[in-house]
ROVO-179055 format. One record per residue (C-alpha): x, y, z; residue in one letter. Coordinates in pm, 1 decimal. Example, Ala and Ser with C-alpha at 12.3 -4.5 7.8 and 13.67 -1.06 7.14 Angstrom:
# ROVO-179055
SITE         xx         yy         zz   residuo
SITE     1230.0     -450.0      780.0         a
SITE     1367.0     -106.0      714.0         s
END
This chain:
# ROVO-179055
SITE         xx         yy         zz   residuo
SITE     2618.8     -109.8      561.7         m
SITE     2421.1     -412.3      680.8         g
SITE     2188.1     -613.0      455.4         p
SITE     1870.2     -457.7      599.7         v
SITE     1996.3     -101.6      554.4         k
SITE     2108.7     -185.2      201.9         a
SITE     1758.8     -300.1      111.0         i
SITE     1574.5      -16.9      286.3         i
SITE     1810.2      266.6      198.3         g
SITE     1924.0      134.2     -136.5         g
SITE     1734.3       62.8     -452.2         k
SITE     1567.1     -244.8     -302.3         g
SITE     1248.4      -57.9     -203.2         m
SITE     1008.1       65.4     -465.2         a
SITE     1055.0      441.8     -435.6         k
SITE      828.1      483.4     -738.8         k
SITE      535.2      389.5     -514.0         d
SITE      613.7      664.5     -262.7         k
SITE      316.6      895.2     -220.2         g
SITE       76.8      669.8     -409.5         k
SITE      -62.9      479.5     -111.5         s
SITE     -357.6      535.2      119.7         k
SITE     -278.3      401.1      467.1         v
SITE     -577.8      335.2      691.9         t
SITE     -557.5      241.0     1059.5         v
SITE     -877.1      116.6     1225.4         y
SITE     -837.2      251.4     1580.9         p
SITE    -1109.0       26.4     1723.5         d
SITE     -907.2     -276.6     1615.2         w
SITE     -562.3     -142.7     1711.3         c
SITE     -437.9     -249.2     2056.0         k
SITE     -133.3      -20.8     2036.7         g
SITE      141.4     -282.3     2030.3         c
SITE      364.2      -47.7     1826.3         g
SITE      503.0     -311.5     1587.9         i
SITE      404.3     -101.1     1287.4         c
SITE      556.8      214.9     1432.9         v
SITE      888.7       53.7     1525.7         e
SITE      949.9     -126.0     1198.1         f
SITE      811.6      113.5      935.2         c
SITE     1117.5      206.6      725.4         p
SITE      955.3      536.7      618.3         a
SITE      829.6      631.1      968.3         k
SITE      475.3      682.2      839.8         v
SITE      304.7      579.2     1164.4         l
SITE      320.9      705.5     1523.5         e
SITE      140.3      612.1     1843.1         l
SITE     -125.2      865.2     1943.3         s
SITE     -194.9      997.1     2293.9         d
SITE     -447.7      714.3     2323.7         q
SITE     -174.5      462.2     2242.7         g
SITE     -312.1      373.7     1898.3         k
SITE     -123.7      372.3     1568.3         a
SITE     -189.1      688.5     1368.6         t
SITE      -90.7      779.1     1013.1         v
SITE      133.6     1087.2     1034.5         m
SITE      332.0     1092.1      708.3         r
SITE      124.3      906.3      450.7         e
SITE      307.1     1062.1      154.1         d
SITE      630.1      900.7      276.3         d
SITE      484.5      547.9      252.7         c
SITE      692.8      330.9       19.1         i
SITE      437.3       50.1       24.5         r
SITE      666.0     -212.9      165.3         c
SITE      362.9     -377.7      327.7         g
SITE      530.4     -449.4      660.5         f
SITE      266.8     -275.8      873.3         c
SITE      -24.0     -447.4      703.3         e
SITE      133.7     -792.9      710.1         l
SITE      263.4     -779.7     1068.2         h
SITE      -26.8     -611.0     1246.7         c
SITE     -159.3     -879.4     1483.7         p
SITE     -501.2     -709.8     1490.1         d
SITE     -540.5     -660.6     1110.9         f
SITE     -596.2     -292.4     1191.4         a
SITE     -393.0     -152.7      899.3         i
SITE     -481.2     -149.2      531.5         v
SITE     -260.5       -6.7      256.7         v
SITE     -425.5       66.0      -78.7         r
SITE     -371.9      275.9     -389.8         d
SITE     -472.4      639.6     -344.3         k
SITE     -620.6      647.7     -692.0         q
SITE     -833.3      354.5     -799.8         p
SITE     -669.0      156.2    -1074.5         i
SITE     -835.8      241.1    -1401.9         k
SITE     -956.5      -63.9    -1581.6         e
SITE     -889.2      -83.5    -1951.0         d
SITE    -1198.0      -19.2    -2152.0         k
SITE    -1286.0     -307.9    -2376.3         p
SITE    -1158.2     -233.5    -2721.3         k
SITE    -1408.9     -235.2    -2997.5         t
SITE    -1338.7     -509.0    -3235.9         s
SITE    -1232.0     -424.9    -3586.6         d
SITE    -1350.7     -764.5    -3703.5         k
SITE    -1557.6     -762.4    -4012.0         k
SITE    -1898.8     -909.1    -3965.1         t
SITE    -1950.5    -1218.0    -4171.5         a
SITE    -2224.5    -1198.3    -4425.8         t
SITE    -2369.2    -1448.2    -4663.7         g
SITE    -2482.7    -1806.5    -4636.2         k
SITE    -2224.6    -1923.1    -4383.9         g
SITE    -2289.3    -1644.1    -4137.4         a
END
């Protein structure tokens, strides 16, 4: 097995991220070069009848980032499906100072 297949097929890719990504292709920006389609290890994208990249298997996305980084038209964005929940500020258990020095 070659080094690329070992990384893609082995434990090198973050399988835990599979199904957690929202892949968006902006068709007005896409010129249909097919770079994203040819090199996506999970085969998430295909070219449509109009020759534009289209998301076909979003749940298979492993979030490797190749499509987003290599798109010459910046037509692809990969984000979390669920917004990351921010931690709520914890209420302080500090005792409030009282007396003359407060």
